C-alpha positions as a Markdown table, in Angstrom:
| # | Residue | x | y | z |
|---|---|---|---|---|
| 1 | Met | 0.0 | 0.2 | 0.0 |
| 2 | Lys | 1.9 | 3.5 | -0.9 |
| 3 | Ser | 1.2 | 6.2 | 0.9 |
| 4 | Ile | 2.1 | 9.8 | -0.5 |
| 5 | Ser | 2.7 | 13.1 | 1.1 |
| 6 | Lys | 4.4 | 16.3 | 0.0 |
| 7 | Lys | 7.5 | 15.3 | 2.1 |
| 8 | Val | 7.6 | 11.6 | 2.8 |
| 9 | Ala | 6.6 | 8.6 | 0.8 |
| 10 | Val | 5.9 | 5.5 | 3.4 |
| 11 | Ser | 5.7 | 2.1 | 1.5 |
| 12 | Ser | 6.2 | 0.0 | 4.2 |
| 13 | Phe | 2.6 | 0.5 | 6.3 |
| 14 | Ser | 0.2 | -1.9 | 6.1 |
| 15 | Phe | -3.6 | -1.1 | 6.5 |
| 16 | Ser | -5.8 | -3.2 | 7.4 |
| 17 | Ala | -9.5 | -1.5 | 6.6 |
| 18 | Val | -10.6 | 1.9 | 5.2 |
| 19 | Val | -11.1 | 3.4 | 2.2 |
| 20 | Leu | -11.2 | 7.6 | 2.1 |
| 21 | Ile | -12.9 | 9.2 | -0.4 |
| 22 | Gly | -11.8 | 12.7 | -1.7 |
| 23 | Ala | -8.7 | 13.1 | -4.0 |
| 24 | Ala | -7.6 | 16.1 | -5.6 |
| 25 | Ala | -8.9 | 19.5 | -5.3 |
| 26 | Ser | -9.2 | 21.4 | -8.6 |
| 27 | Met | -10.7 | 25.1 | -8.0 |
| 28 | Thr | -8.1 | 28.0 | -7.7 |
| 29 | Asn | -8.7 | 30.5 | -5.1 |
| 30 | Ala | -11.0 | 28.2 | -3.0 |
| 31 | Cys | -9.7 | 28.3 | 0.1 |
| 32 | Thr | -7.0 | 30.3 | 2.0 |
| 33 | Ile | -4.3 | 27.7 | 3.7 |
| 34 | Thr | -2.3 | 28.5 | 7.0 |
| 35 | Ser | 0.4 | 26.4 | 7.1 |
| 36 | Thr | 1.2 | 24.6 | 10.8 |
| 37 | Asp | 4.8 | 23.3 | 11.2 |
| 38 | Thr | 5.0 | 21.1 | 14.0 |
| 39 | Ser | 8.2 | 20.5 | 14.0 |
| 40 | Asp | 11.0 | 21.4 | 15.5 |
| 41 | Gly | 13.8 | 19.6 | 14.9 |
| 42 | Gly | 14.9 | 15.3 | 15.6 |
| 43 | Asp | 14.5 | 12.5 | 14.3 |
| 44 | Ile | 11.0 | 10.4 | 13.6 |
| 45 | Phe | 11.9 | 7.5 | 11.7 |
| 46 | Gly | 15.6 | 6.8 | 12.8 |
| 47 | Asp | 16.7 | 8.1 | 9.3 |
| 48 | Gly | 19.5 | 10.4 | 10.6 |
| 49 | Ala | 18.0 | 13.6 | 9.8 |
| 50 | Thr | 17.3 | 16.3 | 12.5 |
| 51 | Gly | 16.1 | 19.9 | 13.0 |
| 52 | Asp | 17.2 | 22.6 | 14.9 |
| 53 | Gly | 17.2 | 20.5 | 18.0 |
| 54 | Gly | 14.8 | 18.8 | 20.2 |
| 55 | Pro | 12.8 | 15.9 | 19.2 |
| 56 | Leu | 10.1 | 16.5 | 16.3 |
| 57 | Val | 6.4 | 16.6 | 17.2 |
| 58 | Gln | 4.1 | 13.8 | 15.1 |
| 59 | Pro | 0.5 | 14.6 | 15.3 |
| 60 | Thr | -1.8 | 12.1 | 16.3 |
| 61 | Leu | -5.3 | 11.9 | 17.2 |
| 62 | Pro | -6.3 | 10.4 | 21.0 |
| 63 | Phe | -8.4 | 8.1 | 20.0 |
| 64 | Gln | -8.6 | 5.1 | 16.9 |
| 65 | Pro | -10.7 | 6.2 | 13.9 |
| 66 | Ser | -13.3 | 3.5 | 12.2 |
| 67 | Asn | -11.6 | 2.2 | 9.1 |
| 68 | Ile | -8.0 | 3.5 | 8.9 |
| 69 | Thr | -5.3 | 4.4 | 11.0 |
| 70 | Ile | -2.8 | 7.2 | 10.3 |
| 71 | Ala | -0.2 | 5.4 | 12.0 |
| 72 | Gly | 3.1 | 5.2 | 10.3 |
| 73 | His | 2.3 | 8.2 | 7.8 |
| 74 | Asp | 4.6 | 11.3 | 8.4 |
| 75 | Leu | 1.8 | 14.1 | 9.3 |
| 76 | Ser | 4.9 | 16.7 | 10.7 |
| 77 | Gln | 4.0 | 19.3 | 7.5 |
| 78 | Ile | 0.4 | 19.3 | 7.6 |
| 79 | Gly | -1.9 | 22.6 | 7.8 |
| 80 | Asp | -4.6 | 24.0 | 8.8 |
| 81 | Ala | -7.7 | 24.1 | 6.0 |
| 82 | Asn | -9.5 | 27.6 | 6.4 |
| 83 | Ile | -12.2 | 27.2 | 3.3 |
| 84 | Thr | -13.9 | 30.8 | 2.6 |
| 85 | Ser | -15.0 | 30.2 | -0.7 |
| 86 | Asp | -16.5 | 27.3 | -2.8 |
| 87 | Cys | -13.6 | 24.3 | -2.8 |
| 88 | Ser | -14.0 | 21.1 | -4.4 |
| 89 | Ile | -12.1 | 17.5 | -4.0 |
| 90 | Asp | -12.2 | 14.4 | -6.2 |
| 91 | Thr | -11.7 | 11.1 | -4.7 |
| 92 | Ser | -10.5 | 9.6 | -7.6 |
| 93 | Ala | -7.8 | 6.6 | -7.1 |
| 94 | Asp | -5.7 | 7.3 | -9.7 |
| 95 | Asp | -5.2 | 11.1 | -8.3 |
| 96 | Leu | -3.1 | 11.7 | -5.1 |
| 97 | Ser | -2.0 | 15.5 | -6.2 |
| 98 | Gly | -3.7 | 17.6 | -3.2 |
| 99 | Gly | -4.5 | 20.5 | -4.3 |
| 100 | Val | -6.2 | 23.9 | -2.6 |
| 101 | Cys | -8.5 | 22.9 | -0.5 |
| 102 | Phe | -6.1 | 21.1 | 1.6 |
| 103 | Pro | -2.9 | 22.0 | 2.3 |
| 104 | Ser | 0.4 | 19.5 | 2.1 |
| 105 | Asp | -0.7 | 17.1 | -0.2 |
| 106 | Val | -0.9 | 14.6 | 2.9 |
| 107 | Glu | -3.4 | 11.6 | 1.5 |
| 108 | Trp | -3.5 | 8.4 | 0.5 |
| 109 | Ile | -5.8 | 5.6 | -0.8 |
| 110 | Ala | -6.3 | 3.0 | 2.1 |
| 111 | Thr | -8.1 | -0.6 | 1.8 |
| 112 | Gln | -10.6 | -1.6 | 4.6 |
| 113 | Ser | -11.8 | -4.8 | 6.0 |
| 114 | Asp | -13.6 | -5.7 | 3.4 |
| 115 | Gly | -10.6 | -5.1 | 0.4 |
| 116 | Thr | -12.9 | -1.9 | -0.9 |
| 117 | Gln | -10.8 | 1.6 | -0.9 |
| 118 | Ala | -11.1 | 4.9 | 0.4 |
| 119 | His | -9.3 | 8.0 | -0.6 |
| 120 | Val | -8.1 | 9.7 | 3.3 |
| 121 | Phe | -7.2 | 13.3 | 3.5 |
| 122 | Val | -5.1 | 14.6 | 6.8 |
| 123 | Val | -5.2 | 18.6 | 7.5 |
| 124 | Asn | -4.3 | 19.9 | 11.1 |
| 125 | Ser | -8.0 | 21.8 | 11.6 |
| 126 | Leu | -10.6 | 22.2 | 9.2 |
| 127 | Thr | -13.1 | 25.4 | 8.9 |
| 128 | Val | -16.1 | 25.8 | 6.3 |
| 129 | Ala | -17.0 | 29.1 | 6.3 |
| 130 | Gln | -20.5 | 30.1 | 5.5 |
| 131 | Thr | -19.6 | 31.8 | 2.5 |
| 132 | Ala | -18.6 | 28.8 | 1.2 |
| 133 | Lys | -18.9 | 25.1 | 0.2 |
| 134 | Leu | -17.1 | 21.6 | 0.2 |
| 135 | Ser | -17.7 | 19.3 | -2.8 |
| 136 | Val | -16.9 | 15.7 | -2.7 |
| 137 | Ser | -16.9 | 14.0 | -6.1 |
| 138 | Gly | -15.3 | 10.5 | -7.5 |
| 139 | Gly | -15.1 | 6.8 | -7.2 |
| 140 | Leu | -13.9 | 6.0 | -3.6 |
| 141 | Pro | -15.6 | 7.3 | -0.3 |
| 142 | Ala | -14.3 | 10.2 | 1.6 |
| 143 | Ile | -12.2 | 10.3 | 4.7 |
| 144 | Ile | -11.4 | 13.4 | 6.0 |
| 145 | Val | -9.1 | 13.3 | 8.9 |
| 146 | Ser | -8.8 | 16.4 | 11.3 |
| 147 | Ile | -6.0 | 16.1 | 14.3 |
| 148 | His | -8.1 | 19.0 | 16.1 |
| 149 | Asp | -11.1 | 20.4 | 15.5 |
| 150 | Val | -13.5 | 20.6 | 12.7 |
| 151 | Thr | -16.2 | 23.6 | 12.4 |
| 152 | Leu | -18.3 | 23.4 | 9.6 |
| 153 | Met | -20.4 | 26.6 | 8.9 |
| 154 | Gly | -21.3 | 26.7 | 5.4 |
| 155 | Pro | -22.2 | 22.8 | 3.3 |
| 156 | Val | -20.8 | 19.9 | 2.7 |
| 157 | Leu | -22.1 | 18.3 | -0.6 |
| 158 | Ala | -21.2 | 14.4 | -1.3 |
| 159 | Asn | -24.9 | 13.8 | -2.6 |
| 160 | Ala | -25.7 | 12.1 | -5.9 |
| 161 | Lys | -27.2 | 14.3 | -8.9 |
| 162 | Phe | -29.7 | 12.2 | -11.2 |
| 163 | Asp | -27.1 | 9.8 | -12.9 |
| 164 | Arg | -24.2 | 11.4 | -11.4 |
| 165 | Ala | -23.1 | 9.3 | -8.0 |
| 166 | Gly | -21.8 | 10.8 | -5.2 |
| 167 | Pro | -18.3 | 10.1 | -3.8 |
| 168 | Gly | -18.0 | 6.2 | -3.0 |
| 169 | Gly | -21.7 | 5.7 | -4.5 |
| 170 | Phe | -22.8 | 3.6 | -7.6 |
| 171 | Ser | -24.7 | 4.5 | -10.8 |
| 172 | Gln | -26.4 | 2.8 | -13.6 |
| 173 | Thr | -27.0 | 4.1 | -17.1 |
| 174 | Thr | -28.0 | 0.9 | -19.3 |
| 175 | Gly | -31.7 | 0.2 | -20.3 |
| 176 | Phe | -33.5 | -2.4 | -18.4 |
| 177 | Thr | -30.8 | -3.2 | -16.1 |
| 178 | Lys | -30.6 | -3.8 | -12.2 |
| 179 | Gly | -29.1 | -1.0 | -10.6 |
| 180 | Ser | -25.2 | -0.9 | -9.5 |
| 181 | Gly | -24.1 | -1.5 | -6.1 |
| 182 | Pro | -25.1 | -3.8 | -2.9 |
| 183 | Gly | -28.8 | -2.7 | -2.9 |
| 184 | Gly | -29.4 | -1.9 | -7.0 |
| 185 | Gly | -32.9 | -1.5 | -7.3 |
| 186 | Ala | -34.6 | -4.4 | -9.6 |
| 187 | Ala | -34.2 | -3.7 | -13.6 |
| 188 | Gly | -37.1 | -2.5 | -15.5 |
| 189 | Val | -39.1 | -5.0 | -17.5 |
| 190 | Lys | -39.5 | -3.8 | -20.8 |
| 191 | Ala | -43.3 | -4.9 | -22.4 |
| 192 | Ala | -43.8 | -7.3 | -25.1 |
| 193 | Gly | -46.9 | -8.0 | -27.7 |
| 194 | Thr | -48.2 | -6.1 | -30.6 |
| 195 | Pro | -50.7 | -3.2 | -30.5 |
| 196 | Asp | -53.1 | -5.6 | -31.6 |
| 197 | Ser | -53.1 | -8.2 | -29.7 |
| 198 | Glu | -52.1 | -7.9 | -26.6 |
| 199 | Asn | -53.7 | -11.0 | -24.8 |
| 200 | Gly | -50.7 | -13.0 | -23.6 |
| 201 | Ala | -48.2 | -10.5 | -23.4 |
| 202 | Val | -45.9 | -9.2 | -21.2 |
| 203 | Ala | -46.3 | -6.3 | -19.3 |
| 204 | Gly | -44.0 | -3.3 | -18.8 |
| 205 | Ile | -42.4 | -2.2 | -15.3 |
| 206 | Ser | -40.5 | 0.7 | -13.9 |
| 207 | Gly | -37.1 | 0.1 | -12.3 |
| 208 | Gly | -37.3 | -0.6 | -8.3 |
| 209 | Gly | -35.5 | 2.0 | -6.1 |
| 210 | Gly | -32.0 | 1.4 | -4.5 |
| 211 | Ser | -31.5 | 0.5 | -1.2 |
| 212 | Phe | -28.9 | 0.8 | 1.8 |
| 213 | Cys | -30.1 | 1.2 | 5.2 |
| 214 | Gly | -34.0 | 1.7 | 3.7 |
| 215 | Thr | -35.0 | -0.4 | 1.0 |
| 216 | Gly | -36.0 | 0.8 | -2.6 |
| 217 | Gly | -39.7 | 1.1 | -3.5 |
| 218 | Gln | -40.7 | -1.0 | -6.3 |
| 219 | Gly | -41.7 | -0.5 | -9.5 |
| 220 | Val | -45.6 | -1.1 | -11.0 |
| 221 | Gly | -46.7 | -2.5 | -14.3 |
| 222 | Glu | -48.6 | -1.4 | -16.8 |
| 223 | Gly | -52.7 | -1.0 | -16.6 |
| 224 | Leu | -54.5 | -1.8 | -19.8 |
| 225 | Phe | -53.4 | -1.2 | -23.5 |
| 226 | Asp | -55.3 | 0.8 | -26.2 |
| 227 | Asn | -57.9 | -2.6 | -27.3 |
| 228 | Gly | -58.6 | -2.5 | -23.7 |
| 229 | Val | -57.1 | -5.9 | -22.8 |
| 230 | Gly | -55.2 | -6.6 | -19.8 |
| 231 | Pro | -52.1 | -8.1 | -20.3 |
| 232 | Val | -50.9 | -11.2 | -18.3 |
| 233 | Thr | -49.7 | -9.4 | -15.4 |
| 234 | Thr | -45.8 | -10.0 | -15.1 |
| 235 | Ala | -44.4 | -10.6 | -11.5 |
| 236 | Ile | -42.6 | -7.2 | -10.3 |
| 237 | Pro | -39.4 | -7.9 | -8.7 |
| 238 | Pro | -38.7 | -7.6 | -4.7 |
| 239 | Ala | -36.8 | -4.4 | -3.1 |
| 240 | Ser | -33.7 | -5.1 | -3.0 |
| 241 | Pro | -32.4 | -6.5 | 1.0 |
| 242 | Ala | -30.8 | -3.5 | 2.8 |
| 243 | Tyr | -26.8 | -3.6 | 3.9 |
| 244 | Gly | -24.1 | -2.1 | 5.3 |
| 245 | Ala | -23.2 | -2.0 | 9.3 |
| 246 | Ser | -24.9 | 0.6 | 11.4 |
| 247 | Asp | -21.4 | 1.8 | 12.4 |
| 248 | Leu | -20.2 | 2.2 | 8.8 |
| 249 | Arg | -17.0 | -0.3 | 9.4 |
| 250 | Pro | -16.8 | -0.8 | 6.1 |
| 251 | Leu | -17.6 | 3.1 | 5.1 |
| 252 | Val | -20.2 | 2.5 | 1.8 |
| 253 | Gly | -22.0 | 4.6 | -0.7 |
| 254 | Gly | -25.4 | 4.6 | -1.5 |
| 255 | Ser | -26.9 | 2.4 | -4.6 |
| 256 | Ala | -28.3 | 2.9 | -7.7 |
| 257 | Gly | -32.2 | 2.2 | -8.7 |
| 258 | Gly | -33.3 | -0.2 | -11.7 |
| 259 | Val | -33.3 | 1.7 | -14.9 |
| 260 | Gly | -36.3 | 1.8 | -17.1 |
| 261 | Gly | -36.1 | 2.4 | -21.0 |
| 262 | Leu | -33.9 | 4.8 | -22.8 |
| 263 | Ser | -32.9 | 6.8 | -19.5 |
| 264 | Ser | -30.9 | 6.2 | -16.4 |
| 265 | Ala | -31.4 | 5.4 | -13.0 |
| 266 | Gly | -31.3 | 7.5 | -10.1 |
| 267 | Ser | -27.4 | 6.8 | -8.7 |
| 268 | Gly | -26.5 | 6.4 | -4.9 |
| 269 | Gly | -25.7 | 8.8 | -2.2 |
| 270 | Gly | -21.8 | 9.5 | -1.9 |
| 271 | Ala | -19.7 | 8.1 | 1.7 |
| 272 | Ile | -18.3 | 10.5 | 3.7 |
| 273 | Gln | -16.5 | 9.8 | 6.8 |
| 274 | Ile | -15.3 | 13.3 | 9.1 |
| 275 | Val | -12.9 | 12.7 | 11.8 |
| 276 | Ala | -11.7 | 15.4 | 14.3 |
| 277 | Gly | -9.7 | 15.1 | 16.9 |
| 278 | Gly | -11.0 | 18.1 | 19.1 |
| 279 | Thr | -14.4 | 19.5 | 18.7 |
| 280 | Phe | -16.5 | 19.1 | 15.8 |
| 281 | Thr | -19.3 | 21.4 | 14.8 |
| 282 | Leu | -22.0 | 21.4 | 12.3 |
| 283 | Gly | -23.7 | 25.4 | 12.4 |
| 284 | Ser | -26.6 | 25.7 | 12.0 |
| 285 | Leu | -26.9 | 27.2 | 7.9 |
| 286 | Ala | -24.4 | 24.0 | 7.4 |
| 287 | Ser | -25.6 | 20.6 | 6.3 |
| 288 | Ile | -23.8 | 17.6 | 5.0 |
| 289 | Asn | -25.8 | 15.8 | 2.5 |
| 290 | Val | -25.3 | 12.2 | 0.5 |
| 291 | Gly | -28.5 | 12.3 | -0.4 |
| 292 | Gly | -29.8 | 9.6 | -3.7 |
| 293 | Gly | -30.5 | 11.1 | -7.2 |
| 294 | Gly | -33.6 | 11.1 | -8.6 |
| 295 | Gly | -34.4 | 8.5 | -11.1 |
| 296 | Ser | -35.7 | 9.6 | -14.8 |
| 297 | Asp | -38.7 | 9.5 | -16.9 |
| 298 | Ser | -39.2 | 6.6 | -19.9 |
| 299 | Gly | -38.5 | 8.7 | -22.9 |
| 300 | Glu | -42.0 | 8.0 | -24.3 |
| 301 | Thr | -40.9 | 5.0 | -26.4 |
| 302 | Asn | -43.5 | 2.5 | -27.6 |
| 303 | Ala | -43.5 | -0.6 | -25.9 |
| 304 | Gly | -40.3 | 1.4 | -23.6 |
| 305 | Gln | -42.5 | 3.5 | -21.5 |
| 306 | Gln | -40.8 | 2.0 | -18.0 |
| 307 | Ala | -39.0 | 4.7 | -16.1 |
| 308 | Ser | -35.9 | 4.6 | -14.1 |
| 309 | Ala | -36.4 | 4.9 | -10.3 |
| 310 | Gly | -34.8 | 7.1 | -7.1 |
| 311 | Gly | -31.6 | 6.1 | -5.6 |
| 312 | Ser | -30.4 | 5.6 | -2.3 |
| 313 | Gly | -28.9 | 7.7 | 0.2 |
| 314 | Gly | -25.3 | 7.0 | 0.9 |
| 315 | Ala | -23.2 | 7.5 | 4.4 |
| 316 | Ile | -22.3 | 9.8 | 6.9 |
| 317 | Leu | -20.0 | 9.0 | 9.2 |
| 318 | Ile | -18.7 | 11.6 | 12.4 |
| 319 | Glu | -16.2 | 11.1 | 15.0 |
| 320 | Ala | -14.9 | 13.5 | 17.3 |
| 321 | Thr | -14.1 | 13.9 | 21.2 |
| 322 | Thr | -17.3 | 15.6 | 21.1 |
| 323 | Ala | -20.0 | 16.8 | 18.3 |
| 324 | Thr | -22.7 | 19.4 | 18.2 |
| 325 | Ile | -25.1 | 19.3 | 15.3 |
| 326 | Thr | -27.1 | 22.7 | 15.1 |
| 327 | Gly | -27.4 | 22.6 | 11.0 |
| 328 | Ala | -28.2 | 19.4 | 8.9 |
| 329 | Leu | -27.3 | 15.9 | 8.6 |
| 330 | Ala | -28.4 | 14.2 | 5.6 |
| 331 | Ala | -29.0 | 11.0 | 3.6 |
| 332 | Asn | -32.2 | 10.7 | 2.0 |
| 333 | Gly | -33.1 | 8.5 | -0.8 |
| 334 | Gly | -34.2 | 10.1 | -4.2 |
| 335 | Gly | -37.4 | 10.0 | -5.9 |
| 336 | Gly | -38.7 | 7.5 | -8.8 |
| 337 | Gly | -39.0 | 8.7 | -12.0 |
| 338 | Ala | -42.8 | 8.7 | -14.0 |
| 339 | Lys | -43.5 | 8.5 | -18.1 |
| 340 | Asp | -42.9 | 12.1 | -18.0 |
| 341 | Ala | -40.9 | 13.4 | -15.8 |
| 342 | Asp | -38.2 | 13.0 | -13.7 |
| 343 | Gly | -37.9 | 12.3 | -9.9 |
| 344 | Gln | -36.3 | 14.6 | -7.8 |
| 345 | Asp | -32.5 | 14.2 | -6.2 |
| 346 | Ala | -32.9 | 14.2 | -2.2 |
| 347 | Thr | -32.5 | 17.9 | -0.1 |
| 348 | Pro | -30.4 | 18.2 | 2.9 |
| 349 | Asp | -33.4 | 18.8 | 5.3 |
| 350 | Ala | -36.2 | 16.3 | 6.1 |
| 351 | Asn | -38.6 | 16.2 | 3.1 |
| 352 | Pro | -38.9 | 13.3 | 0.8 |
| 353 | Ala | -37.2 | 13.5 | -2.7 |
| 354 | Leu | -41.0 | 13.5 | -4.7 |
| 355 | Gly | -41.1 | 11.0 | -7.7 |
| 356 | Gly | -42.0 | 12.3 | -11.1 |
| 357 | Thr | -45.5 | 12.7 | -11.8 |
| 358 | Asp | -47.2 | 13.0 | -15.8 |
| 359 | Asn | -50.7 | 13.8 | -17.3 |
| 360 | Ser | -52.0 | 10.8 | -16.8 |
| 361 | Thr | -51.4 | 11.2 | -13.1 |
| 362 | Ala | -48.9 | 8.2 | -13.2 |
| 363 | Ala | -45.8 | 8.7 | -10.6 |
| 364 | Gly | -43.0 | 7.6 | -8.8 |
| 365 | Gly | -42.0 | 7.1 | -5.2 |
| 366 | Pro | -40.8 | 9.5 | -2.9 |
| 367 | Gly | -37.4 | 8.5 | -1.5 |
| 368 | Gly | -37.2 | 7.6 | 2.1 |
| 369 | Ala | -36.6 | 10.2 | 4.9 |
| 370 | Ala | -37.2 | 11.4 | 8.3 |
| 371 | Ala | -39.4 | 8.4 | 9.9 |
| 372 | Val | -40.1 | 6.8 | 6.6 |
| 373 | Gln | -36.6 | 5.1 | 5.7 |
| 374 | Asn | -38.1 | 3.0 | 3.2 |
| 375 | Gly | -38.6 | 4.3 | -0.5 |
| 376 | Thr | -42.2 | 4.1 | -2.4 |
| 377 | Asn | -43.7 | 2.1 | -4.5 |
| 378 | Gly | -44.1 | 3.8 | -7.7 |
| 379 | Val | -48.0 | 4.1 | -9.0 |
| 380 | Val | -50.4 | 3.1 | -12.2 |
| 381 | Pro | -53.9 | 4.5 | -12.7 |
| 382 | Ala | -56.1 | 2.0 | -14.0 |
| 383 | Gly | -55.9 | 1.4 | -17.9 |
| 384 | Gln | -52.8 | 3.3 | -18.7 |
| 385 | Phe | -49.4 | 2.3 | -20.1 |
| 386 | Ala | -46.5 | 4.2 | -18.1 |
| 387 | Ala | -46.0 | 3.4 | -14.7 |
| 388 | Gly | -44.2 | 5.4 | -11.6 |
| 389 | Ala | -40.8 | 4.0 | -10.7 |
| 390 | Gly | -39.5 | 3.4 | -7.0 |
| 391 | Gly | -38.1 | 5.9 | -4.5 |
| 392 | Gly | -34.5 | 5.2 | -3.2 |
| 393 | Gly | -34.2 | 3.9 | 0.7 |
| 394 | Ala | -32.6 | 6.1 | 3.1 |
| 395 | Gly | -29.0 | 5.3 | 3.6 |
| 396 | Arg | -26.7 | 5.2 | 7.0 |
| 397 | Ile | -25.9 | 8.1 | 9.9 |
| 398 | Arg | -23.2 | 7.2 | 12.4 |
| 399 | Ile | -22.1 | 10.0 | 15.4 |
| 400 | Asn | -19.1 | 8.4 | 17.2 |
| 401 | Thr | -18.3 | 10.2 | 20.7 |
| 402 | Leu | -16.4 | 10.3 | 24.1 |
| 403 | Thr | -19.2 | 9.7 | 25.7 |
| 404 | Gly | -21.4 | 8.1 | 23.0 |
| 405 | Ala | -23.8 | 10.9 | 22.8 |
| 406 | Ala | -23.6 | 14.0 | 20.4 |
| 407 | Thr | -25.5 | 17.5 | 21.2 |
| 408 | Leu | -28.4 | 17.0 | 18.4 |
| 409 | Ser | -30.7 | 19.9 | 17.7 |
| 410 | Gly | -30.8 | 20.3 | 14.0 |
| 411 | Ile | -32.2 | 18.0 | 11.6 |
| 412 | Val | -30.8 | 14.2 | 11.3 |
| 413 | Ser | -32.7 | 12.3 | 8.2 |
| 414 | Pro | -33.3 | 9.7 | 8.1 |
| 415 | Ala | -34.4 | 10.3 | 11.9 |
| 416 | Ala | -32.6 | 9.2 | 14.6 |
| 417 | Ser | -35.7 | 7.2 | 15.7 |
| 418 | Thr | -34.9 | 5.4 | 13.0 |
| 419 | Pro | -32.5 | 2.1 | 12.7 |
| 420 | Cys | -30.6 | 4.0 | 9.9 |
| 421 | Val | -29.1 | 6.4 | 12.5 |
| 422 | Ser | -27.0 | 5.3 | 15.6 |
| 423 | Gln | -24.3 | 6.7 | 18.1 |
| 424 | Gly | -21.3 | 5.1 | 19.5 |
| 425 | Ser | -18.6 | 5.2 | 21.9 |
| 426 | Leu | -14.8 | 6.1 | 20.2 |
| 427 | Arg | -12.5 | 3.7 | 20.6 |
| 428 | Gly | -8.9 | 3.2 | 21.9 |
| 429 | Leu | -5.7 | 3.4 | 20.5 |
| 430 | Asp | -5.3 | 0.0 | 20.7 |
| 431 | Ala | -8.4 | -0.8 | 18.5 |
| 432 | Gly | -8.2 | -2.3 | 15.2 |
| 433 | Thr | -9.7 | -0.3 | 12.2 |
């Protein structure tokens, strides 16, 4: 496993778990960086290098974070990340170039306990101003480690947008195909038969929503054909089962909905882990959004009027000595598509993403949100061809603190009363990942 920083490349360290999702930041003039030089000389790694006298201080955390370990990596050159305007990072596995979001390029690709990867970034402290937003995208989950405090006054965006997955989430764009990911939604079924003779024909079915903690809603079959003869009912595929551990070990993103006709399904929300060696604060106007994407409409093609489903919400893991949440943590599912309308992307609040609706009153199902963790089934009116696709299920939220209880006065969706949200205690430094 290769660890890369701007100062030292460590190739002898072995990881047992984790994958971080953040990778290269590509926006210029996006943040102000204050470098923090914690070195005052000495020889950390026994390579004979010394400074101006005295031991070189190696930053560390007071607890063992989930999914990764920072031991064995040179963190002596990390800096404070003070993000004051919009900034983006990319968690692609082949990009370890750092960028202006996080100073010193202290990052690596880690391997989690299940063999999947995550992109890890390490800073001395992290602040996102109210005037800024931190956007995270890419193929891997993101793990952001701050040796000291994390203060978020602006939004962190790791959500899916229609068919574009959040970091570490899954997407699917091939027609009549099961959604990607462990909880990928059921594929849509294309109608079969001729316009003049529908007896014995196969009824078309729209896609099923992606599952994660909550299960995706089912797509529904067509109603009557033009000649008033109902086709043989095709069995509607069951919803994909829930997956993932409540403590988010390993860290994994949301799954895509099933695809109907010519359009793409909603993608899964991203996976993000934020670790603070000090306090974690989410301000009242701030949010972390890992919501699922909305499913697309059916494209109105003959014998292919089956819509695509919503993606599931993703994952948020917060670990800090203390955590205060007055803003919004949201891992909601995306809405399912209908014949003439896309489903909505999930939003960073407790409102469900609505399914698309069309003139025939066919509708996609809303995504899981608030106290309703499962996506809702699509709807088809009697006598109609087109049918709505299922909404995506809600994702998972986990908060670990010294006492096992965070201060929660903001929005948490899915709701803290559901099994999709849990809290736990931090683990000691001798614990595994």
